[in-house]
PAPA-187997 format. One record per residue (C-alpha): residue number from 1; residue in three letters; x, y, z negated. Coordinates in nm, 3 decimals, padded with zeros to 5 digits. Each point is the difference from the previous one (the first is absolute). Layout:
 num residuo       u       v       w
 NUM     ALA       X       Y       Z
...
//
This chain:
 num residuo       u       v       w
   1     MET  11.075  12.822 -05.946
   2     PRO  00.027  00.195 -00.327
   3     VAL -00.259 -00.043 -00.295
   4     TYR -00.132  00.318 -00.176
   5     SER -00.192  00.046 -00.321
   6     TYR -00.273  00.204  00.009
   7     GLN -00.260  00.225 -00.251
   8     GLY -00.305  00.151  00.164
   9     VAL -00.378  00.107  00.056
  10     GLN -00.236 -00.192  00.167
  11     GLU -00.283  00.222  00.157
  12     ASN -00.200 -00.085 -00.298
  13     GLY  00.197  00.210 -00.212
  14     ALA  00.164 -00.336 -00.206
  15     ARG  00.374 -00.036 -00.035
  16     ILE  00.186 -00.306  00.165
  17     GLN  00.307 -00.117  00.016
  18     GLY  00.199 -00.257  00.187
  19     LEU  00.233 -00.105  00.266
  20     VAL  00.030  00.074  00.382
  21     ASP  00.287 -00.097  00.241
  22     ALA  00.063  00.232  00.302
  23     ASP  00.310  00.109  00.213
  24     SER  00.030  00.358 -00.179
  25     PRO -00.163  00.152 -00.277
  26     ARG -00.189  00.218  00.277
  27     THR -00.154 -00.286  00.132
  28     ALA -00.093 -00.128 -00.344
  29     ARG -00.188  00.295 -00.064
  30     GLN -00.201 -00.004  00.329
  31     LYS -00.076 -00.372 -00.035
  32     LEU -00.181  00.084 -00.412
  33     LYS -00.169  00.292  00.141
  34     SER -00.148 -00.199  00.285
  35     GLN -00.089 -00.241 -00.297
  36     GLY -00.166  00.297 -00.145
  37     ILE  00.229  00.006 -00.271
  38     LEU  00.167  00.413 -00.065
  39     PRO  00.384 -00.106 -00.128
  40     LEU  00.098  00.174 -00.288
  41     THR  00.326 -00.176 -00.085
  42     LEU  00.225 -00.247  00.237
  43     VAL  00.312 -00.192 -00.127
  44     PRO  00.217 -00.243  00.198
  45     ARG -00.016 -00.324 -00.157
  46     GLU  00.376 -00.127 -00.061
  47     ASP -00.127 -00.311 -00.207
  48     ALA -00.133 -00.239  00.258
  49     PRO  00.300 -00.153  00.053
  50     SER  00.088 -00.042 -00.357
  51     LEU -00.390 -00.180 -00.030
  52     ARG  00.136 -00.230  00.272
  53     GLN  00.277 -00.113 -00.257
  54     THR -00.124  00.008 -00.273
  55     GLY -00.358 -00.172  00.082
  56     GLY -00.169  00.243 -00.206
  57     ARG  00.004  00.202 -00.323
  58     ARG -00.360 -00.040 -00.084
  59     ARG -00.342 -00.187  00.041
  60     ALA -00.268  00.085  00.258
  61     LYS -00.380 -00.010 -00.146
  62     ALA -00.175 -00.266  00.106
  63     GLY -00.241  00.203  00.185
  64     ASP  00.296  00.178  00.183
  65     ILE  00.087 -00.402  00.136
  66     ALA -00.324 -00.108  00.113
  67     LEU -00.079  00.307  00.221
  68     PHE  00.332  00.026  00.136
  69     THR -00.068 -00.398  00.108
  70     ARG -00.338  00.140  00.135
  71     GLN  00.117  00.249  00.206
  72     MET  00.274 -00.220  00.124
  73     GLY -00.219 -00.294  00.145
  74     ILE -00.259  00.266  00.169
  75     LEU  00.316  00.153  00.166
  76     VAL  00.169 -00.284  00.102
  77     GLY -00.349 -00.194  00.066
  78     SER -00.044  00.260  00.263
  79     GLY  00.347 -00.031  00.180
  80     ILE  00.188  00.270 -00.147
  81     PRO  00.393 -00.077 -00.048
  82     VAL  00.102 -00.062 -00.383
  83     VAL  00.248  00.306  00.035
  84     GLU -00.290  00.233  00.130
  85     SER -00.265 -00.122 -00.255
  86     LEU  00.237  00.007 -00.322
  87     GLY  00.082  00.330  00.179
  88     ALA -00.381  00.051  00.019
  89     ILE -00.102 -00.055 -00.358
  90     LEU  00.320  00.244 -00.123
  91     ASP -00.176  00.293  00.154
  92     GLN -00.306 -00.064 -00.206
  93     GLY  00.250  00.158 -00.286
  94     LEU  00.062 -00.308 -00.213
  95     PRO  00.025  00.055 -00.406
  96     ASP  00.342 -00.123 -00.123
  97     PRO  00.149 -00.239 -00.062
  98     MET -00.210 -00.164  00.286
  99     GLY  00.067  00.324  00.246
 100     SER  00.397 -00.063 -00.051
 101     THR -00.001 -00.376  00.055
 102     VAL -00.254  00.015  00.300
 103     ALA  00.274  00.249  00.143
 104     ALA  00.325 -00.202 -00.092
 105     ILE -00.237 -00.344  00.117
 106     ARG -00.005  00.198  00.369
 107     GLU  00.318  00.098  00.039
 108     ASP  00.202 -00.375 -00.070
 109     VAL -00.331 -00.167  00.287
 110     LYS  00.167  00.323  00.217
 111     GLU  00.335 -00.144 -00.045
 112     GLY -00.130 -00.354  00.132
 113     GLN -00.070 -00.171 -00.357
 114     PRO -00.289 -00.191  00.025
 115     LEU -00.312  00.144 -00.242
 116     HIS -00.016 -00.291 -00.239
 117     GLN  00.403  00.035 -00.083
 118     ALA -00.068  00.397 -00.034
 119     LEU -00.274 -00.087 -00.223
 120     SER  00.196 -00.248 -00.217
 121     LEU  00.265  00.314 -00.075
 122     HIS -00.266  00.112 -00.250
 123     PRO -00.102 -00.242 -00.226
 124     ARG -00.120  00.221 -00.271
 125     ILE -00.279  00.067  00.258
 126     PHE -00.036 -00.276  00.251
 127     SER  00.010 -00.364 -00.176
 128     ASP  00.113 -00.305  00.096
 129     LEU -00.401 -00.064  00.084
 130     TYR  00.010  00.254  00.266
 131     VAL  00.330 -00.010  00.117
 132     ASN -00.099 -00.407  00.124
 133     MET -00.303  00.106  00.146
 134     ILE  00.108  00.284  00.180
 135     ARG  00.324 -00.243  00.132
 136     ALA -00.299 -00.284  00.075
 137     GLY -00.187  00.275  00.234
 138     GLU  00.315  00.130  00.196
 139     GLU  00.113 -00.365  00.047
 140     SER -00.340 -00.100  00.131
 141     GLY -00.075  00.273  00.181
 142     THR -00.315  00.076 -00.217
 143     LEU  00.115  00.267 -00.230
 144     ASP -00.304  00.236  00.060
 145     VAL -00.188 -00.362 -00.164
 146     MET  00.231 -00.027 -00.309
 147     LEU  00.022  00.388 -00.054
 148     ASP -00.399 -00.053 -00.019
 149     ARG -00.001 -00.270 -00.225
 150     LEU  00.242  00.160 -00.198
 151     SER -00.190  00.329 -00.079
 152     ASP -00.308 -00.217 -00.058
 153     PHE  00.176 -00.163 -00.267
 154     LEU  00.195  00.316 -00.128
 155     GLU -00.385  00.154 -00.034
 156     LYS -00.175 -00.265 -00.168
 157     GLN  00.326  00.036 -00.290
 158     VAL -00.051  00.363 -00.006
 159     GLU -00.421 -00.080 -00.046
 160     THR  00.027 -00.214 -00.254
 161     ARG  00.275  00.187 -00.250
 162     ARG -00.222  00.293  00.095
 163     LYS -00.307 -00.210 -00.113
 164     VAL  00.224 -00.111 -00.359
 165     LEU  00.126  00.301 -00.045
 166     GLY -00.349  00.187  00.022
 167     SER -00.149 -00.289 -00.247
 168     LEU  00.235  00.091 -00.259
 169     PHE  00.062  00.376  00.045
 170     TYR -00.302  00.081 -00.240
 171     PRO  00.058 -00.209 -00.257
 172     LEU  00.360  00.117 -00.003
 173     ILE -00.138  00.394  00.018
 174     LEU -00.239 -00.088 -00.268
 175     MET  00.257 -00.179 -00.271
 176     MET  00.248  00.310  00.043
 177     VAL -00.263  00.214 -00.076
 178     GLY -00.118 -00.194 -00.257
 179     ILE  00.354 -00.047 -00.139
 180     LEU  00.057  00.438  00.036
 181     MET -00.296  00.058 -00.179
 182     VAL  00.046 -00.221 -00.278
 183     ILE  00.370  00.204 -00.040
 184     PHE -00.168  00.300  00.051
 185     LEU -00.301 -00.101 -00.267
 186     LEU  00.333 -00.116 -00.222
 187     THR  00.247  00.246 -00.017
 188     VAL -00.221  00.349  00.058
 189     VAL -00.354 -00.044 -00.127
 190     MET  00.030 -00.237 -00.266
 191     PRO  00.248  00.205 -00.240
 192     ARG -00.220  00.317 -00.009
 193     ILE -00.278 -00.267 -00.117
 194     THR  00.163 -00.197 -00.272
 195     ALA  00.202  00.304 -00.068
 196     ILE -00.326  00.108 -00.197
 197     PHE -00.091 -00.384 -00.194
 198     LYS  00.391  00.037 -00.085
 199     GLY -00.102  00.311 -00.222
 200     LEU -00.309 -00.168 -00.169
 201     ASN  00.214 -00.224 -00.178
 202     ALA -00.212 -00.238  00.006
 203     ALA -00.062 -00.365  00.064
 204     LEU -00.009 -00.087  00.382
 205     PRO -00.178 -00.305  00.229
 206     LEU  00.239 -00.214  00.135
 207     PRO -00.042  00.132  00.364
 208     THR  00.081  00.276 -00.093
 209     ILE  00.344 -00.039 -00.197
 210     LEU  00.068 -00.275  00.238
 211     LEU -00.050  00.323  00.285
 212     MET  00.189  00.239 -00.173
 213     ASP  00.252 -00.212 -00.033
 214     LEU  00.033 -00.080  00.332
 215     SER -00.021  00.404  00.090
 216     ASP  00.270  00.071 -00.228
 217     GLY  00.232 -00.284  00.133
 218     LEU -00.071  00.067  00.327
 219     ARG  00.114  00.400 -00.010
 220     ARG  00.337 -00.100 -00.255
 221     GLU  00.126 -00.279  00.232
 222     ALA -00.111  00.158  00.307
 223     PHE  00.358  00.070  00.102
 224     TRP  00.117 -00.373 -00.033
 225     ILE -00.334 -00.138  00.188
 226     LEU  00.099  00.096  00.347
 227     PRO  00.359 -00.125 -00.012
 228     GLY -00.107 -00.290 -00.124
 229     PHE -00.284 -00.098  00.202
 230     PHE  00.264  00.044  00.297
 231     LEU  00.213 -00.273 -00.176
 232     LEU -00.297 -00.233 -00.057
 233     LEU -00.074  00.029  00.345
 234     VAL  00.372 -00.009  00.135
 235     PHE  00.016 -00.316 -00.273
 236     LEU -00.331 -00.148  00.168
 237     VAL  00.113 -00.011  00.386
 238     ARG  00.327 -00.127 -00.055
 239     ALA -00.137 -00.297 -00.208
 240     PHE -00.284 -00.043  00.334
 241     VAL  00.292 -00.012  00.225
 242     ARG  00.236 -00.218 -00.212
 243     HIS -00.278 -00.262 -00.053
 244     ARG -00.258  00.073  00.284
 245     ALA -00.009 -00.348  00.157
 246     LYS -00.139 -00.111 -00.379
 247     ILE -00.186  00.326  00.016
 248     ASP -00.207 -00.102  00.345
 249     GLN -00.036 -00.332 -00.070
 250     LEU -00.152  00.099 -00.347
 251     ALA -00.190  00.253  00.232
 252     LEU -00.220 -00.305  00.201
 253     ARG -00.045 -00.193 -00.291
 254     ILE -00.257  00.296 -00.111
 255     PRO -00.350 -00.134  00.101
 256     ARG -00.148  00.291  00.276
 257     VAL  00.299  00.142 -00.009
 258     GLY  00.274 -00.225  00.120
 259     THR -00.251 -00.125  00.268
 260     LEU -00.039  00.372  00.125
 261     ILE  00.389  00.015  00.009
 262     ALA  00.028 -00.371  00.193
 263     GLN -00.278  00.103  00.258
 264     ASP  00.221  00.349  00.041
 265     GLN  00.286 -00.153  00.051
 266     ILE -00.145 -00.290  00.295
 267     SER -00.171  00.259  00.131
 268     ARG  00.293  00.203  00.077
 269     PHE  00.195 -00.346  00.095
 270     GLY -00.248 -00.084  00.249
 271     ARG -00.053  00.287  00.187
 272     THR  00.360  00.063  00.026
 273     LEU  00.046 -00.336  00.137
 274     SER -00.310  00.020  00.287
 275     VAL  00.165  00.326  00.122
 276     LEU  00.318 -00.161  00.041
 277     LEU -00.137 -00.341  00.163
 278     LYS -00.210  00.195  00.257
 279     GLY  00.308  00.210  00.053
 280     GLY  00.198 -00.325  00.105
 281     VAL  00.226  00.037 -00.338
 282     PRO  00.153 -00.376 -00.041
 283     LEU -00.159 -00.137 -00.357
 284     GLN  00.343 -00.008 -00.218
 285     ARG  00.002  00.326  00.076
 286     ALA -00.289  00.112 -00.035
 287     LEU -00.023 -00.166 -00.333
 288     GLU  00.357  00.182 -00.082
 289     ILE -00.189  00.356  00.086
 290     GLY -00.316 -00.124 -00.192
 291     THR  00.135 -00.056 -00.291
 292     SER  00.192  00.288 -00.035
 293     VAL -00.383  00.186 -00.042
 294     LEU -00.071 -00.214 -00.320
 295     THR  00.041  00.175 -00.332
 296     ASN -00.088 -00.214 -00.259
 297     GLN  00.356 -00.202 -00.073
 298     THR -00.211 -00.368 -00.066
 299     ILE -00.203  00.026  00.333
 300     LYS  00.337  00.098  00.208
 301     GLU  00.215 -00.261 -00.175
 302     ALA -00.347 -00.228  00.144
 303     ALA  00.038  00.149  00.339
 304     ILE  00.392 -00.043  00.030
 305     LYS -00.032 -00.337 -00.080
 306     ALA -00.295 -00.099  00.210
 307     ARG  00.227  00.157  00.279
 308     GLU  00.337 -00.198 -00.079
 309     ASP -00.226 -00.325  00.029
 310     VAL -00.180  00.124  00.314
 311     ARG  00.374  00.005  00.161
 312     ASN  00.043 -00.377 -00.137
 313     GLY -00.251 -00.114  00.229
 314     GLU -00.337  00.079 -00.217
 315     SER -00.307  00.150  00.084
 316     LEU -00.107  00.363 -00.156
 317     GLY -00.266 -00.086 -00.105
 318     SER  00.108 -00.314 -00.207
 319     ALA  00.319  00.163 -00.184
 320     LEU -00.248  00.315 -00.115
 321     LYS -00.242 -00.299 -00.167
 322     ARG  00.284 -00.056 -00.243
 323     SER -00.015  00.345 -00.168
 324     PRO -00.305  00.004 -00.249
 325     TRP  00.025  00.383  00.022
 326     VAL -00.107 -00.021  00.382
 327     PRO -00.381 -00.005  00.048
 328     ARG -00.134 -00.327  00.085
 329     MET -00.256  00.155  00.269
 330     ALA  00.334  00.186  00.193
 331     VAL  00.183 -00.341 -00.007
 332     HIS -00.314 -00.146  00.152
 333     MET -00.045  00.230  00.292
 334     ILE  00.377 -00.017  00.048
 335     GLN -00.031 -00.352  00.072
 336     THR -00.294  00.022  00.196
 337     GLY  00.169  00.291  00.207
 338     GLU  00.292 -00.265  00.050
 339     LYS -00.225 -00.269  00.127
 340     SER -00.157  00.217  00.272
 341     GLY  00.298  00.178  00.097
 342     LYS -00.235  00.339 -00.142
 343     LEU  00.220  00.078 -00.247
 344     GLU  00.068  00.368  00.083
 345     GLU -00.371  00.034 -00.022
 346     LEU -00.028 -00.208 -00.296
 347     LEU  00.229  00.230 -00.170
 348     LEU -00.142  00.306  00.094
 349     LYS -00.383 -00.108 -00.085
 350     MET  00.170 -00.135 -00.388
 351     ALA  00.140  00.372 -00.019
 352     GLU -00.301  00.171  00.119
 353     GLY -00.223 -00.197 -00.280
 354     TYR  00.233  00.051 -00.259
 355     GLU  00.032  00.350  00.062
 356     SER -00.336  00.049 -00.056
 357     GLU -00.009 -00.214 -00.303
 358     VAL  00.269  00.191 -00.167
 359     SER -00.209  00.373  00.143
 360     GLN -00.309 -00.157 -00.206
 361     THR  00.190 -00.097 -00.312
 362     VAL  00.186  00.315 -00.021
 363     ALA -00.322  00.191  00.048
 364     THR -00.196 -00.259 -00.255
 365     LEU  00.290  00.106 -00.261
 366     THR  00.016  00.374  00.093
 367     SER -00.340  00.017 -00.083
 368     ILE  00.004 -00.153 -00.318
 369     ILE  00.331  00.153 -00.112
 370     GLU -00.197  00.334  00.002
 371     PRO -00.261 -00.003 -00.225
 372     VAL  00.246 -00.189 -00.277
 373     MET  00.243  00.246  00.025
 374     ILE -00.348  00.322 -00.030
 375     LEU -00.066 -00.254 -00.309
 376     PHE  00.369  00.008 -00.135
 377     ILE  00.033  00.340  00.009
 378     GLY -00.351  00.042 -00.123
 379     CYS  00.113 -00.169 -00.307
 380     ILE  00.264  00.187 -00.078
 381     VAL -00.164  00.338  00.068
 382     LEU -00.294 -00.134 -00.253
 383     PHE  00.294 -00.105 -00.263
 384     MET  00.099  00.363  00.012
 385     VAL -00.305  00.145 -00.042
 386     LEU -00.124 -00.221 -00.303
 387     ALA  00.340  00.059 -00.153
 388     VAL -00.076  00.374  00.061
 389     LEU -00.387  00.004 -00.102
 390     LEU  00.003 -00.286 -00.270
 391     PRO  00.198  00.230 -00.255
 392     ILE -00.249  00.259  00.059
 393     PHE -00.294 -00.221 -00.031
 394     GLU  00.139 -00.056 -00.390
 395     MET  00.078  00.342 -00.078
 396     SER -00.393  00.131  00.097
 397     GLN -00.129 -00.295 -00.204
 398     ALA  00.227  00.127 -00.321
 399     VAL -00.145  00.325  00.047
 400     GLU -00.346 -00.119 -00.006
//
């Protein structure tokens, strides 16, 4: 069935764009009008086949993937076939690249491919964890259950990311505003004020001299500052990539920060393993996928080494215990889960516990960072004010 890209207006006047499948443009317009959308443009989409071949060009938002998974779980759980469920979701008007990808997946499933195989053609959107969970659900006949577990997992990831970014948003905005304010004062305001002092030919206080030199240098070298900053940034990025393993290990040694990183990594690892093992994925495959979600190279190497030890017959808890970077509490919970036969449950509890600790630590750190940044910016402003007022006080005393 052809797929059309449309732009339209909803009943409340809001503009909307998305994809709709229909036998003809006329049917597509009727379908949109039945949904309360007045189509303004309707263009056939010819890129769905190419998307099936390339696996997608862009990454979809994590929130869009979680919403798609939740909707699929509800529809499939209600007894609606997969193809019809995909069509129903597509009719709602998904934004690209999610809309084009769902359209391509639906066509592949209609041609007889299993859902997990159709999803695997889009690796930039659907991870190995996602594909393996869907595959396990199809093979065991519990696709709706796997979709629900996946949606819970993805929604938790989105919520955690939103909390962390929300906690860092205000300090970052404060820092940017502070930097812009200082640059504005040094390049626009201070030159006009210090020009008066230069004409006096009198001895000036040290803060005033420093401020005048800094202001003059900033304006004189402004042409080279931005390229220099860019080159420095490129150098730092390359150095980070080249020495990533050493930097990651050094970060783990920093008090509080290292603990925070380790807890975040182990919570990701534990939640991923729990979801996969509950879905019936073999432990070796689950460890392989769980290792791929780790971003700290030091902990990732420890997980890879543990995976090899498990392949040789050792327990997961004993293998992870050798690494000094894996929290002892995590090792203890994994060993308890292996002995009691409830590894999936204890991995999930471990992940939830560490996620809670990470959220609390981030909130505490940001609450400390905010007043420190305000104090730092205040000190800079105080220095500027003193640099301007000190010569005025000296001149007033001389006049008296």
